[in-house]
C-alpha positions as a printed NumPy array, in Angstrom:
array([[  0.   ,   0.   ,   0.   ],
       [  1.202,   3.507,  -0.871],
       [ -0.005,   6.581,   1.039],
       [  0.712,  10.27 ,   0.494],
       [ -0.241,  12.677,   3.296],
       [ -0.197,  16.47 ,   3.145],
       [ -1.761,  19.614,   4.622],
       [ -4.837,  20.985,   2.881],
       [ -3.269,  24.324,   1.94 ],
       [  0.243,  25.801,   1.896],
       [  0.569,  29.577,   1.494],
       [  3.899,  31.407,   1.283],
       [  4.121,  35.136,   0.755],
       [  6.027,  38.19 ,   1.921],
       [  3.927,  39.869,   4.649],
       [  1.5  ,  36.93 ,   4.727],
       [  0.707,  37.454,   8.421],
       [ -0.995,  40.67 ,   7.365],
       [ -2.376,  39.961,   3.899],
       [ -3.452,  36.309,   4.069],
       [ -5.039,  35.854,   7.49 ],
       [ -8.527,  35.939,   5.958],
       [ -7.758,  32.408,   4.744],
       [ -7.924,  31.177,   8.346],
       [-11.577,  32.152,   8.672],
       [-12.708,  28.876,   7.174],
       [-11.364,  27.22 ,  10.335],
       [-13.429,  29.39 ,  12.671],
       [-13.756,  32.766,  14.345],
       [-11.989,  32.07 ,  17.649],
       [ -8.428,  30.751,  17.832],
       [ -6.107,  29.514,  20.555],
       [ -2.563,  30.613,  19.685],
       [  0.176,  28.304,  20.988],
       [  3.502,  30.144,  21.034],
       [  6.336,  31.267,  23.321],
       [  7.157,  34.614,  24.918],
       [  9.949,  35.481,  22.458],
       [  7.805,  34.797,  19.379],
       [  4.895,  36.529,  21.077],
       [  6.996,  39.678,  21.287],
       [  8.34 ,  39.618,  17.73 ],
       [  5.221,  38.403,  15.89 ],
       [  2.399,  37.308,  18.187],
       [  1.11 ,  40.65 ,  19.438],
       [  0.901,  42.026,  15.915],
       [ -0.711,  38.799,  14.708],
       [ -3.488,  39.114,  17.294],
       [ -4.211,  42.658,  16.098],
       [ -4.216,  41.553,  12.463],
       [ -6.556,  38.65 ,  13.249],
       [ -9.055,  41.134,  14.713],
       [ -9.123,  42.915,  11.349],
       [-10.468,  39.76 ,   9.701],
       [-12.917,  39.17 ,  12.591],
       [-11.002,  36.356,  14.276],
       [-10.768,  36.548,  18.07 ],
       [ -7.715,  34.935,  19.642],
       [ -6.001,  34.227,  22.945],
       [ -2.328,  33.253,  23.208],
       [ -0.884,  30.655,  25.578],
       [  2.863,  30.429,  26.093],
       [  4.833,  27.187,  26.053],
       [  8.209,  28.611,  27.116],
       [  9.958,  26.294,  29.596],
       [  6.927,  24.194,  30.538],
       [  7.225,  20.466,  30.054],
       [  4.784,  18.915,  27.613],
       [  2.837,  17.295,  30.474],
       [  2.517,  20.511,  32.508],
       [  1.463,  22.519,  29.48 ],
       [ -1.23 ,  20.034,  28.457],
       [ -2.63 ,  19.934,  31.991],
       [ -2.957,  23.724,  31.943],
       [ -4.666,  23.557,  28.561],
       [ -7.526,  21.349,  29.769],
       [ -9.211,  24.193,  31.649],
       [ -8.319,  26.79 ,  29.02 ],
       [ -9.894,  24.744,  26.228],
       [-12.979,  23.842,  28.27 ],
       [-13.722,  27.482,  29.101],
       [-12.63 ,  29.086,  25.86 ],
       [-14.967,  27.739,  23.159],
       [-12.092,  27.779,  20.673],
       [-12.832,  26.69 ,  17.123],
       [ -9.256,  26.154,  15.949],
       [ -5.619,  26.25 ,  17.018],
       [ -2.788,  28.385,  15.64 ],
       [  0.742,  27.073,  16.264],
       [  2.998,  30.113,  15.964],
       [  6.765,  29.741,  16.193],
       [  9.219,  26.859,  16.112],
       [  9.309,  23.171,  16.907],
       [  7.965,  23.25 ,  20.463],
       [  4.984,  25.438,  19.573],
       [  4.241,  23.208,  16.576],
       [  4.493,  19.99 ,  18.594],
       [  2.294,  21.237,  21.431],
       [ -0.131,  23.009,  19.115],
       [ -0.702,  19.78 ,  17.204],
       [ -1.16 ,  17.817,  20.428],
       [ -3.74 ,  20.306,  21.735],
       [ -5.58 ,  20.332,  18.399],
       [ -5.597,  16.543,  18.208],
       [ -6.802,  15.969,  21.78 ],
       [ -9.64 ,  18.458,  21.326],
       [-10.467,  17.486,  17.74 ],
       [ -9.836,  21.021,  16.496],
       [ -8.391,  22.082,  13.13 ],
       [ -4.96 ,  23.703,  13.216],
       [ -3.087,  26.33 ,  11.232],
       [  0.701,  26.305,  11.557],
       [  2.524,  29.626,  11.209],
       [  6.304,  29.008,  11.369],
       [  8.517,  31.963,  12.234],
       [ 11.714,  30.45 ,  10.854],
       [ 12.69 ,  27.942,   8.189],
       [ 14.783,  25.903,  10.633],
       [ 12.552,  22.828,  10.593],
       [ 10.267,  20.847,   8.307],
       [  7.817,  19.923,  11.092],
       [  5.064,  22.343,  10.052],
       [  3.388,  20.247,   7.363],
       [  3.379,  16.872,   9.117],
       [  0.78 ,  14.994,  11.141],
       [  3.431,  14.269,  13.768],
       [  4.528,  15.656,  17.127],
       [  7.828,  14.833,  18.799],
       [  7.351,  13.631,  22.364],
       [  9.93 ,  14.392,  25.058],
       [ 10.241,  13.325,  28.684],
       [ 10.26 ,  15.71 ,  31.647],
       [ 13.997,  16.315,  31.201],
       [ 13.573,  17.22 ,  27.545],
       [ 14.915,  13.957,  26.124],
       [ 13.439,  12.545,  22.916],
       [ 11.056,   9.621,  23.475],
       [  9.064,   8.958,  20.312],
       [  6.744,  10.429,  17.676],
       [  2.988,  10.815,  18.106],
       [  0.961,  10.275,  14.935],
       [ -2.39 ,  11.914,  14.17 ],
       [ -5.227,  11.148,  11.789],
       [ -4.658,  14.192,   9.619],
       [ -2.161,  16.891,   8.729],
       [ -2.624,  20.569,   9.606],
       [ -5.337,  22.29 ,   7.615],
       [ -3.294,  25.379,   6.714],
       [  0.41 ,  26.233,   6.642],
       [  0.913,  29.999,   6.413],
       [  4.493,  31.171,   5.813],
       [  5.444,  34.84 ,   6.   ],
       [  8.834,  35.254,   4.32 ],
       [  9.151,  38.736,   5.819],
       [  9.229,  37.149,   9.285],
       [ 11.533,  34.332,   8.195],
       [ 13.868,  36.777,   6.452],
       [ 14.296,  38.574,   9.784],
       [ 15.193,  35.377,  11.653],
       [ 18.871,  34.589,  12.287],
       [ 20.664,  33.173,   9.254],
       [ 21.732,  30.157,  11.311],
       [ 18.101,  29.026,  11.352],
       [ 17.908,  28.966,   7.567],
       [ 21.145,  26.962,   7.443],
       [ 19.835,  24.548,  10.071],
       [ 16.686,  23.982,   8.027],
       [ 18.851,  23.505,   4.948],
       [ 20.739,  20.655,   6.664],
       [ 17.472,  19.011,   7.691],
       [ 16.132,  19.421,   4.151],
       [ 19.281,  18.029,   2.534],
       [ 18.86 ,  14.861,   4.618],
       [ 15.318,  14.326,   3.34 ],
       [ 16.302,  12.81 ,   0.003],
       [ 19.255,  10.829,   1.365],
       [ 16.972,   9.156,   3.908],
       [ 13.998,   8.736,   1.555],
       [ 16.28 ,   7.156,  -1.056],
       [ 17.515,   4.623,   1.49 ],
       [ 13.943,   3.69 ,   2.41 ],
       [ 12.918,   3.475,  -1.258],
       [ 15.858,   1.306,  -2.325],
       [ 15.245,  -1.121,   0.526],
       [ 11.468,  -1.289,  -0.133],
       [ 10.919,   0.099,   3.353],
       [  8.104,   2.003,   4.991],
       [  7.583,   5.739,   5.372],
       [  6.965,   7.57 ,   8.645],
       [  3.232,   6.944,   8.223],
       [  3.779,   3.21 ,   7.845],
       [  3.215,   2.785,   4.112],
       [  5.295,   2.303,   0.99 ],
       [  6.707,   5.633,  -0.217],
       [  5.12 ,   7.101,  -3.323],
       [  6.889,   8.244,  -6.473],
       [  5.654,  11.72 ,  -5.586],
       [  7.406,  11.611,  -2.206],
       [ 10.752,  10.562,  -3.676],
       [ 10.441,  13.143,  -6.449],
       [  9.699,  15.946,  -3.978],
       [ 12.593,  14.885,  -1.764],
       [ 14.983,  14.822,  -4.718],
       [ 13.826,  18.232,  -5.934],
       [ 14.282,  19.569,  -2.4  ],
       [ 17.864,  18.284,  -2.355],
       [ 18.759,  19.682,  -5.778],
       [ 17.221,  23.118,  -5.224],
       [ 18.801,  23.516,  -1.791],
       [ 22.27 ,  22.758,  -3.138],
       [ 21.722,  25.198,  -6.011],
       [ 20.106,  28.048,  -4.075],
       [ 21.381,  28.022,  -0.487],
       [ 24.362,  30.314,  -1.067],
       [ 22.446,  32.896,  -3.188],
       [ 19.692,  32.809,  -0.546],
       [ 22.145,  33.47 ,   2.266],
       [ 23.724,  36.287,   0.271],
       [ 20.302,  37.819,  -0.296],
       [ 19.593,  37.696,   3.424],
       [ 22.952,  39.3  ,   4.109],
       [ 22.209,  42.029,   1.551],
       [ 18.737,  42.623,   2.968],
       [ 16.872,  41.909,  -0.281],
       [ 14.62 ,  38.848,  -0.698],
       [ 15.223,  37.066,  -3.999],
       [ 13.854,  33.973,  -5.734],
       [ 16.583,  31.798,  -4.231],
       [ 15.546,  32.781,  -0.706],
       [ 11.885,  32.017,  -1.433],
       [ 12.935,  28.671,  -2.935],
       [ 15.018,  27.687,   0.098],
       [ 12.164,  28.577,   2.45 ],
       [  9.756,  26.433,   0.433],
       [ 12.238,  23.55 ,   0.369],
       [ 13.   ,  23.739,   4.087],
       [  9.331,  23.809,   5.099],
       [  7.155,  22.271,   2.381],
       [  9.242,  19.946,   0.205],
       [ 11.292,  18.632,   3.108],
       [  8.149,  18.183,   5.214],
       [  6.273,  16.255,   2.542],
       [  9.421,  14.335,   1.648],
       [ 10.302,  13.112,   5.129],
       [  6.758,  12.191,   6.126],
       [  5.922,  10.35 ,   2.937],
       [  9.424,   9.188,   1.986],
       [ 10.632,   8.063,   5.394],
       [ 13.311,   8.819,   7.975],
       [ 16.456,   6.772,   8.381],
       [ 19.939,   6.903,   9.919],
       [ 20.454,  10.67 ,   9.953],
       [ 17.416,  11.2  ,  12.171],
       [ 18.131,   8.031,  14.142],
       [ 21.436,   9.619,  15.12 ],
       [ 19.66 ,  12.852,  16.074],
       [ 17.05 ,  11.063,  18.172],
       [ 19.628,   9.044,  20.092],
       [ 21.793,  12.095,  20.758],
       [ 18.802,  14.144,  21.913],
       [ 17.462,  11.202,  23.907],
       [ 20.46 ,  11.18 ,  26.232],
       [ 20.737,  14.268,  28.436],
       [ 24.1  ,  13.051,  29.765],
       [ 25.591,  13.927,  26.379],
       [ 24.38 ,  17.508,  26.919],
       [ 24.23 ,  18.405,  23.216],
       [ 22.799,  21.887,  22.724],
       [ 23.142,  22.259,  18.955],
       [ 20.11 ,  22.721,  16.704],
       [ 18.132,  19.926,  15.098],
       [ 19.644,  20.629,  11.68 ],
       [ 23.195,  20.78 ,  12.978],
       [ 22.85 ,  17.352,  14.587],
       [ 21.143,  15.92 ,  11.503],
       [ 24.042,  17.216,   9.359],
       [ 26.485,  14.99 ,  11.241],
       [ 23.957,  12.15 ,  11.189],
       [ 23.669,  12.485,   7.422],
       [ 27.43 ,  12.2  ,   6.992],
       [ 27.354,   9.131,   9.226],
       [ 24.637,   7.621,   7.027],
       [ 26.626,   8.211,   3.835],
       [ 29.625,   6.501,   5.419],
       [ 27.52 ,   3.527,   6.519],
       [ 26.112,   3.242,   2.994],
       [ 29.648,   3.568,   1.539],
       [ 28.664,   6.536,  -0.645],
       [ 32.107,   8.09 ,  -0.313],
       [ 31.86 ,  10.522,  -3.242],
       [ 28.61 ,  11.914,  -1.835],
       [ 30.119,  12.017,   1.644],
       [ 33.031,  14.138,   0.417],
       [ 30.761,  16.48 ,  -1.533],
       [ 28.347,  17.016,   1.37 ],
       [ 31.141,  17.396,   3.887],
       [ 32.721,  20.14 ,   1.787],
       [ 29.389,  21.919,   1.364],
       [ 28.581,  21.712,   5.077],
       [ 32.026,  23.048,   5.957],
       [ 31.546,  26.023,   3.621],
       [ 28.264,  26.801,   5.409],
       [ 29.842,  26.415,   8.866],
       [ 27.733,  23.362,   9.669],
       [ 29.296,  20.724,  11.928],
       [ 30.765,  17.71 ,  10.126],
       [ 32.337,  15.792,  13.02 ],
       [ 31.298,  14.691,  16.493],
       [ 33.624,  17.099,  18.363],
       [ 31.874,  19.989,  16.608],
       [ 28.737,  18.864,  18.455],
       [ 30.813,  18.858,  21.664],
       [ 30.812,  15.064,  21.572],
       [ 34.153,  13.605,  22.625],
       [ 33.251,   9.946,  22.808],
       [ 35.109,   6.85 ,  23.92 ],
       [ 34.782,   3.615,  21.935],
       [ 32.526,   2.285,  24.667],
       [ 30.112,   5.209,  24.325],
       [ 30.231,   4.978,  20.512],
       [ 29.23 ,   1.301,  20.719],
       [ 26.398,   2.202,  23.094],
       [ 25.149,   4.899,  20.7  ],
       [ 25.3  ,   2.439,  17.799],
       [ 23.136,  -0.038,  19.727],
       [ 20.604,   2.689,  20.494],
       [ 20.531,   3.827,  16.852],
       [ 19.52 ,   0.311,  15.808],
       [ 16.62 ,   0.482,  18.259],
       [ 15.173,   3.656,  16.703],
       [ 13.411,   1.549,  14.089],
       [ 10.891,   0.915,  16.875],
       [ 10.304,   4.679,  17.208],
       [  9.437,   5.463,  13.596],
       [ 12.732,   5.445,  11.683],
       [ 13.424,   2.913,   8.937],
       [ 16.846,   1.275,   8.895],
       [ 18.134,  -0.65 ,   5.903],
       [ 18.379,  -4.401,   6.505],
       [ 22.129,  -4.316,   5.834],
       [ 22.814,  -1.826,   8.629],
       [ 24.413,  -3.352,  11.695],
       [ 26.202,  -2.185,  14.821],
       [ 29.697,  -2.658,  13.367],
       [ 28.975,  -0.408,  10.365],
       [ 27.603,   2.339,  12.58 ],
       [ 30.561,   2.089,  14.961],
       [ 33.001,   2.347,  12.039],
       [ 31.237,   5.438,  10.665],
       [ 31.024,   7.181,  14.045],
       [ 34.684,   6.431,  14.72 ],
       [ 35.635,   8.143,  11.464],
       [ 33.644,  11.181,  12.53 ],
       [ 35.091,  11.243,  16.06 ]])
């Protein structure tokens, strides 16, 4: 069986948080905005005012440093008393994860409004679940994807350039992982055979990102949005999102999940930075040495980490073997690992990156 999942509508435009909010009215006239205090300051307060202009009432709740469990407990009373008709997830990964959880529990539609292009989580029907200490546990899967993804490139253009580069690394991994799943006749994140469409989108994402990332970064540096910047934003959010969900995740994200699942390692780098090293590990495991060299050179030119010490990981052989064992177990948490992958191959690759 092949399945392709996607949001109902994706909208990307400069100043979209002012000009396109009328499109949210089909979801309702009262929204619960899930965001954090920083995003609330830079975009949320203005968004609430702009929503009023299209006759949508809204109340914002802040995720900040609350654990997922504490936040959801607080939301029970808020939702019961608020008569909300839909949820808006405004911000980055945590707001998206918790916004989707709240929408799913209460059977409400959701619009996702990312404020950076650092992640491809916006389009998916997935939330990442963490424990009380912030360690990765597993993915939660929902019956449907978000109804609307609304991307304001004016807001994303103003975000730190490191976020765009982080999203680039995550997006670059999409095709490498989807290809591995496809070639091994594996299953996607949603538990079905990948479609031709998914692989095609992932490949296009990879090709466009390699072509346009440097012109996009130059445009951001120059303060003028160009076509390359718009293309990179679309790749980081839409193509990468559709590609990973429908094409599948593999070793690069397995590495990320294991690293983020162990608070003793104390890794504080971004999702994309960790995935970049995981991608290089995957290419070594798959013995794609030419691709490894090419991606390593590109990552270095963009100041992305390419070795474990650049993630502040100085690992003994014993710890490397332990990480390799845990990576193999991630297939039980939603990642597909090629049948030929074993502990020894992962250990060899990680040792080369140490």
